[in-house]
KENU-248336 format. One record per atom (N, C-alpha, C): atom name; x, y, z. Coordinates in pm, 1 decimal. Each point is the difference from the previous one (the first is absolute). Layout:
<pts>
<atomo->CA | xx->X | yy->Y | zz->Z>
...
</pts>
This chain:
<pts>
<atomo->N | xx->84.6 | yy->-117.0 | zz->0.0>
<atomo->CA | xx->-84.6 | yy->117.0 | zz->0.0>
<atomo->C | xx->89.3 | yy->123.6 | zz->0.0>
<atomo->N | xx->-34.9 | yy->98.2 | zz->-79.9>
<atomo->CA | xx->78.6 | yy->121.6 | zz->-14.6>
<atomo->C | xx->-44.6 | yy->104.7 | zz->101.3>
<atomo->N | xx->96.4 | yy->71.6 | zz->54.8>
<atomo->CA | xx->-33.1 | yy->110.4 | zz->89.6>
<atomo->C | xx->-76.8 | yy->106.0 | zz->-77.9>
<atomo->N | xx->-88.6 | yy->69.7 | zz->67.8>
<atomo->CA | xx->-86.2 | yy->96.7 | zz->-67.1>
<atomo->C | xx->79.7 | yy->109.7 | zz->-68.6>
<atomo->N | xx->110.5 | yy->42.2 | zz->60.4>
<atomo->CA | xx->79.7 | yy->108.2 | zz->-59.6>
<atomo->C | xx->75.8 | yy->-43.1 | zz->-124.3>
<atomo->N | xx->15.9 | yy->-131.7 | zz->-20.7>
<atomo->CA | xx->73.3 | yy->-50.3 | zz->-116.5>
<atomo->C | xx->-90.7 | yy->-44.8 | zz->-113.9>
<atomo->N | xx->-131.2 | yy->9.9 | zz->17.7>
<atomo->CA | xx->-93.3 | yy->-43.8 | zz->-104.5>
<atomo->C | xx->8.0 | yy->90.6 | zz->-121.5>
<atomo->N | xx->-11.8 | yy->-58.9 | zz->-116.5>
<atomo->CA | xx->-0.3 | yy->76.5 | zz->-124.5>
<atomo->C | xx->-142.9 | yy->34.2 | zz->-42.4>
<atomo->N | xx->-94.9 | yy->-84.3 | zz->38.2>
<atomo->CA | xx->-139.2 | yy->23.1 | zz->-37.5>
<atomo->C | xx->-76.6 | yy->60.5 | zz->117.2>
<atomo->N | xx->-112.4 | yy->61.7 | zz->-29.7>
<atomo->CA | xx->-82.3 | yy->60.2 | zz->103.4>
<atomo->C | xx->-84.7 | yy->-107.7 | zz->66.8>
<atomo->N | xx->-19.5 | yy->14.8 | zz->129.4>
<atomo->CA | xx->-83.3 | yy->-92.9 | zz->75.1>
<atomo->C | xx->-128.8 | yy->73.1 | zz->37.8>
<atomo->N | xx->-106.5 | yy->-28.9 | zz->-73.4>
<atomo->CA | xx->-130.2 | yy->62.6 | zz->22.5>
<atomo->C | xx->-102.7 | yy->-111.8 | zz->9.8>
<atomo->N | xx->-83.4 | yy->4.1 | zz->103.5>
<atomo->CA | xx->-104.6 | yy->-100.5 | zz->10.6>
<atomo->C | xx->-129.5 | yy->62.3 | zz->50.3>
<atomo->N | xx->-110.0 | yy->-62.9 | zz->-38.7>
<atomo->CA | xx->-133.1 | yy->44.0 | zz->38.7>
<atomo->C | xx->-50.2 | yy->-92.0 | zz->110.3>
<atomo->N | xx->-51.2 | yy->57.8 | zz->106.3>
<atomo->CA | xx->-48.7 | yy->-78.3 | zz->113.5>
<atomo->C | xx->-147.3 | yy->-33.4 | zz->-17.8>
<atomo->N | xx->-51.1 | yy->-86.4 | zz->86.2>
<atomo->CA | xx->-141.5 | yy->-36.4 | zz->-2.5>
<atomo->C | xx->-85.1 | yy->101.3 | zz->76.8>
<atomo->N | xx->63.3 | yy->88.0 | zz->76.4>
<atomo->CA | xx->-72.0 | yy->100.5 | zz->77.6>
<atomo->C | xx->-51.0 | yy->109.8 | zz->-92.0>
<atomo->N | xx->-121.4 | yy->48.0 | zz->24.8>
<atomo->CA | xx->-57.7 | yy->106.3 | zz->-81.9>
<atomo->C | xx->-42.2 | yy->116.4 | zz->87.6>
<atomo->N | xx->8.5 | yy->118.7 | zz->-56.3>
<atomo->CA | xx->-37.9 | yy->124.7 | zz->66.2>
<atomo->C | xx->-96.3 | yy->73.3 | zz->-92.8>
<atomo->N | xx->-105.2 | yy->57.9 | zz->57.6>
<atomo->CA | xx->-92.5 | yy->78.6 | zz->-82.1>
<atomo->C | xx->56.2 | yy->140.6 | zz->-15.1>
<atomo->N | xx->22.1 | yy->40.3 | zz->-124.5>
<atomo->CA | xx->52.4 | yy->133.2 | zz->-32.2>
<atomo->C | xx->-69.5 | yy->48.7 | zz->-125.6>
<atomo->N | xx->-53.2 | yy->120.2 | zz->5.0>
<atomo->CA | xx->-70.4 | yy->61.8 | zz->-112.7>
<atomo->C | xx->-110.3 | yy->-89.8 | zz->-56.3>
<atomo->N | xx->-74.5 | yy->-62.1 | zz->91.0>
<atomo->CA | xx->-116.4 | yy->-77.9 | zz->-39.3>
<atomo->C | xx->27.3 | yy->-140.3 | zz->-49.9>
<atomo->N | xx->125.2 | yy->-46.1 | zz->4.0>
<atomo->CA | xx->33.2 | yy->-134.4 | zz->-47.6>
<atomo->C | xx->81.5 | yy->-73.0 | zz->105.6>
<atomo->N | xx->-14.2 | yy->-131.4 | zz->2.6>
<atomo->CA | xx->88.7 | yy->-81.9 | zz->81.3>
<atomo->C | xx->126.9 | yy->-23.4 | zz->-80.6>
<atomo->N | xx->113.2 | yy->39.9 | zz->55.8>
<atomo->CA | xx->127.1 | yy->-10.9 | zz->-72.2>
<atomo->C | xx->98.9 | yy->-85.1 | zz->80.3>
<atomo->N | xx->66.6 | yy->-93.3 | zz->-66.1>
<atomo->CA | xx->102.9 | yy->-79.5 | zz->68.5>
<atomo->C | xx->121.3 | yy->85.8 | zz->37.7>
<atomo->N | xx->66.7 | yy->-39.7 | zz->107.2>
<atomo->CA | xx->120.3 | yy->68.9 | zz->45.5>
<atomo->C | xx->119.4 | yy->-55.9 | zz->-76.1>
<atomo->N | xx->85.2 | yy->89.7 | zz->-51.1>
<atomo->CA | xx->118.9 | yy->-38.1 | zz->-75.7>
<atomo->C | xx->123.0 | yy->40.6 | zz->81.2>
<atomo->N | xx->95.6 | yy->-92.2 | zz->12.2>
<atomo->CA | xx->124.7 | yy->24.4 | zz->72.5>
<atomo->C | xx->114.7 | yy->-3.2 | zz->-100.4>
<atomo->N | xx->83.1 | yy->103.1 | zz->2.6>
<atomo->CA | xx->121.3 | yy->2.6 | zz->-81.6>
<atomo->C | xx->118.7 | yy->-1.2 | zz->95.7>
<atomo->N | xx->75.6 | yy->-108.8 | zz->-1.0>
<atomo->CA | xx->113.6 | yy->-14.3 | zz->90.7>
<atomo->C | xx->122.6 | yy->67.7 | zz->-60.5>
<atomo->N | xx->60.2 | yy->86.3 | zz->77.6>
<atomo->CA | xx->124.5 | yy->67.2 | zz->-37.6>
<atomo->C | xx->103.5 | yy->-27.7 | zz->107.9>
<atomo->N | xx->127.8 | yy->26.8 | zz->-25.1>
<atomo->CA | xx->101.9 | yy->-33.9 | zz->99.5>
<atomo->C | xx->-17.1 | yy->68.8 | zz->135.7>
<atomo->N | xx->-40.2 | yy->125.7 | zz->3.6>
<atomo->CA | xx->-6.5 | yy->72.9 | zz->127.0>
<atomo->C | xx->-140.4 | yy->8.4 | zz->58.2>
<atomo->N | xx->-102.1 | yy->-18.4 | zz->-82.4>
<atomo->CA | xx->-137.7 | yy->11.5 | zz->48.5>
<atomo->C | xx->-94.1 | yy->-71.5 | zz->-96.5>
<atomo->N | xx->-124.8 | yy->-9.8 | zz->39.5>
<atomo->CA | xx->-104.0 | yy->-54.1 | zz->-87.2>
<atomo->C | xx->-93.3 | yy->114.8 | zz->-37.2>
<atomo->N | xx->-51.3 | yy->-3.6 | zz->-120.2>
<atomo->CA | xx->-98.5 | yy->97.6 | zz->-44.8>
<atomo->C | xx->-134.8 | yy->-71.6 | zz->-0.8>
<atomo->N | xx->-96.8 | yy->55.7 | zz->70.1>
<atomo->CA | xx->-133.3 | yy->-58.7 | zz->9.2>
<atomo->C | xx->-96.1 | yy->92.0 | zz->-74.2>
<atomo->N | xx->-77.7 | yy->-57.7 | zz->-91.1>
<atomo->CA | xx->-99.3 | yy->78.0 | zz->-74.0>
<atomo->C | xx->-117.9 | yy->-89.4 | zz->-32.1>
<atomo->N | xx->-104.2 | yy->60.5 | zz->-55.8>
<atomo->CA | xx->-116.7 | yy->-75.9 | zz->-42.8>
<atomo->C | xx->5.0 | yy->-17.9 | zz->-150.4>
<atomo->N | xx->-46.4 | yy->-114.5 | zz->-47.6>
<atomo->CA | xx->-0.4 | yy->-29.8 | zz->-142.6>
<atomo->C | xx->-85.1 | yy->102.5 | zz->-73.4>
<atomo->N | xx->55.2 | yy->58.9 | zz->-103.7>
<atomo->CA | xx->-70.1 | yy->101.1 | zz->-77.0>
<atomo->C | xx->17.9 | yy->141.4 | zz->51.6>
<atomo->N | xx->74.5 | yy->15.6 | zz->108.6>
<atomo->CA | xx->26.2 | yy->132.8 | zz->56.8>
<atomo->C | xx->148.6 | yy->30.6 | zz->-16.2>
<atomo->N | xx->32.5 | yy->123.8 | zz->-21.0>
<atomo->CA | xx->139.6 | yy->38.7 | zz->-17.9>
<atomo->C | xx->70.3 | yy->30.6 | zz->131.5>
<atomo->N | xx->-75.9 | yy->39.2 | zz->100.8>
<atomo->CA | xx->60.5 | yy->40.9 | zz->126.6>
<atomo->C | xx->49.4 | yy->-120.8 | zz->77.2>
<atomo->N | xx->127.2 | yy->1.8 | zz->35.7>
<atomo->CA | xx->58.6 | yy->-105.9 | zz->79.9>
<atomo->C | xx->58.7 | yy->57.4 | zz->126.8>
<atomo->N | xx->7.4 | yy->-80.4 | zz->102.9>
<atomo->CA | xx->51.0 | yy->44.5 | zz->129.2>
<atomo->C | xx->118.8 | yy->-86.5 | zz->40.5>
<atomo->N | xx->117.3 | yy->60.7 | zz->16.6>
<atomo->CA | xx->116.6 | yy->-78.3 | zz->42.6>
<atomo->C | xx->-7.1 | yy->-30.8 | zz->149.5>
<atomo->N | xx->43.8 | yy->-119.5 | zz->36.1>
<atomo->CA | xx->8.0 | yy->-39.4 | zz->140.2>
<atomo->C | xx->124.4 | yy->-86.7 | zz->15.5>
<atomo->N | xx->78.0 | yy->28.0 | zz->102.9>
<atomo->CA | xx->123.7 | yy->-75.4 | zz->19.9>
<atomo->C | xx->-32.8 | yy->-138.4 | zz->55.3>
<atomo->N | xx->90.5 | yy->-92.9 | zz->-21.5>
<atomo->CA | xx->-20.2 | yy->-135.6 | zz->47.7>
<atomo->C | xx->2.3 | yy->-4.0 | zz->152.2>
<atomo->N | xx->75.5 | yy->87.9 | zz->63.6>
<atomo->CA | xx->0.2 | yy->9.9 | zz->145.3>
<atomo->C | xx->-136.1 | yy->42.7 | zz->52.7>
<atomo->N | xx->-63.8 | yy->94.1 | zz->-68.5>
<atomo->CA | xx->-132.9 | yy->45.5 | zz->41.0>
<atomo->C | xx->-102.0 | yy->-112.5 | zz->-15.7>
<atomo->N | xx->14.6 | yy->-80.7 | zz->-104.0>
<atomo->CA | xx->-90.0 | yy->-114.5 | zz->-19.0>
<atomo->C | xx->17.0 | yy->-98.1 | zz->114.5>
<atomo->N | xx->124.1 | yy->-26.5 | zz->38.2>
<atomo->CA | xx->26.8 | yy->-92.7 | zz->110.5>
<atomo->C | xx->-59.0 | yy->52.2 | zz->130.6>
<atomo->N | xx->23.3 | yy->128.2 | zz->29.7>
<atomo->CA | xx->-51.0 | yy->56.9 | zz->125.1>
<atomo->C | xx->-152.5 | yy->0.1 | zz->3.5>
<atomo->N | xx->-64.4 | yy->26.5 | zz->-111.9>
<atomo->CA | xx->-146.5 | yy->-3.2 | zz->-5.7>
<atomo->C | xx->-50.6 | yy->-142.5 | zz->23.4>
<atomo->N | xx->64.7 | yy->-97.9 | zz->-60.5>
<atomo->CA | xx->-41.2 | yy->-139.6 | zz->18.2>
<atomo->C | xx->20.0 | yy->-44.2 | zz->144.7>
<atomo->N | xx->111.3 | yy->40.2 | zz->60.9>
<atomo->CA | xx->25.9 | yy->-35.1 | zz->139.9>
<atomo->C | xx->-103.7 | yy->65.1 | zz->91.7>
<atomo->N | xx->-34.7 | yy->125.5 | zz->-25.5>
<atomo->CA | xx->-99.7 | yy->70.8 | zz->80.6>
<atomo->C | xx->-136.4 | yy->-67.6 | zz->-11.0>
<atomo->N | xx->-37.8 | yy->-40.4 | zz->-122.1>
<atomo->CA | xx->-127.7 | yy->-68.1 | zz->-20.8>
<atomo->C | xx->-2.5 | yy->-134.2 | zz->73.6>
<atomo->N | xx->111.4 | yy->-72.5 | zz->-2.7>
<atomo->CA | xx->7.4 | yy->-129.1 | zz->68.5>
<atomo->C | xx->-13.5 | yy->17.4 | zz->151.0>
<atomo->N | xx->64.4 | yy->101.2 | zz->56.0>
<atomo->CA | xx->-8.8 | yy->26.1 | zz->144.1>
<atomo->C | xx->-142.6 | yy->38.7 | zz->37.6>
<atomo->N | xx->-63.3 | yy->84.9 | zz->-79.8>
<atomo->CA | xx->-138.6 | yy->40.2 | zz->28.2>
<atomo->C | xx->-94.3 | yy->-119.9 | zz->-6.1>
<atomo->N | xx->20.9 | yy->-89.5 | zz->-95.6>
<atomo->CA | xx->-83.8 | yy->-120.0 | zz->-11.0>
<atomo->C | xx->20.2 | yy->-91.1 | zz->120.7>
<atomo->N | xx->123.4 | yy->-12.7 | zz->45.4>
<atomo->CA | xx->29.5 | yy->-82.4 | zz->116.9>
<atomo->C | xx->-66.2 | yy->57.9 | zz->124.6>
<atomo->N | xx->7.5 | yy->132.3 | zz->16.4>
<atomo->CA | xx->-64.2 | yy->65.5 | zz->114.9>
<atomo->C | xx->-151.9 | yy->-18.2 | zz->-4.9>
<atomo->N | xx->-58.4 | yy->12.6 | zz->-118.7>
<atomo->CA | xx->-145.0 | yy->-17.6 | zz->-14.0>
<atomo->C | xx->-41.0 | yy->-143.2 | zz->34.0>
<atomo->N | xx->81.8 | yy->-97.5 | zz->-39.9>
<atomo->CA | xx->-30.0 | yy->-139.6 | zz->30.5>
<atomo->C | xx->7.6 | yy->-25.0 | zz->150.7>
<atomo->N | xx->100.0 | yy->56.4 | zz->65.7>
<atomo->CA | xx->13.1 | yy->-14.7 | zz->145.3>
<atomo->C | xx->-118.2 | yy->66.8 | zz->71.3>
<atomo->N | xx->-40.1 | yy->115.8 | zz->-48.0>
<atomo->CA | xx->-111.3 | yy->72.6 | zz->60.2>
<atomo->C | xx->-130.0 | yy->-78.3 | zz->-15.6>
<atomo->N | xx->-21.5 | yy->-58.7 | zz->-117.6>
<atomo->CA | xx->-119.8 | yy->-81.4 | zz->-23.1>
<atomo->C | xx->0.9 | yy->-125.1 | zz->85.8>
<atomo->N | xx->117.7 | yy->-56.2 | zz->20.2>
<atomo->CA | xx->12.6 | yy->-120.1 | zz->83.1>
<atomo->C | xx->-33.2 | yy->31.6 | zz->145.1>
<atomo->N | xx->45.1 | yy->117.4 | zz->48.2>
<atomo->CA | xx->-29.7 | yy->40.5 | zz->138.1>
<atomo->C | xx->-148.9 | yy->23.8 | zz->20.3>
<atomo->N | xx->-67.6 | yy->55.1 | zz->-102.0>
<atomo->CA | xx->-143.8 | yy->28.5 | zz->11.3>
<atomo->C | xx->-82.6 | yy->-129.6 | zz->2.0>
<atomo->N | xx->49.7 | yy->-102.4 | zz->-66.5>
<atomo->CA | xx->-75.4 | yy->-126.2 | zz->-9.8>
<atomo->C | xx->13.5 | yy->-85.5 | zz->124.3>
</pts>
């Protein structure tokens, strides 16, 4: 497997997740780059860069919140 910074071709993929924008459900498109990922909706030109570190921290925060919610639900039961 080649490191992302050494790739010659672009790595772009469409996810199964959809977002409603301008009256249509549009799939989320991810463009992987060496320093960050560009997230946009299919058919839209506007993309938002996000660093891989920010993605990791968001995923870790979501996992901790889910764990806390599970513990809280367990205590209530």
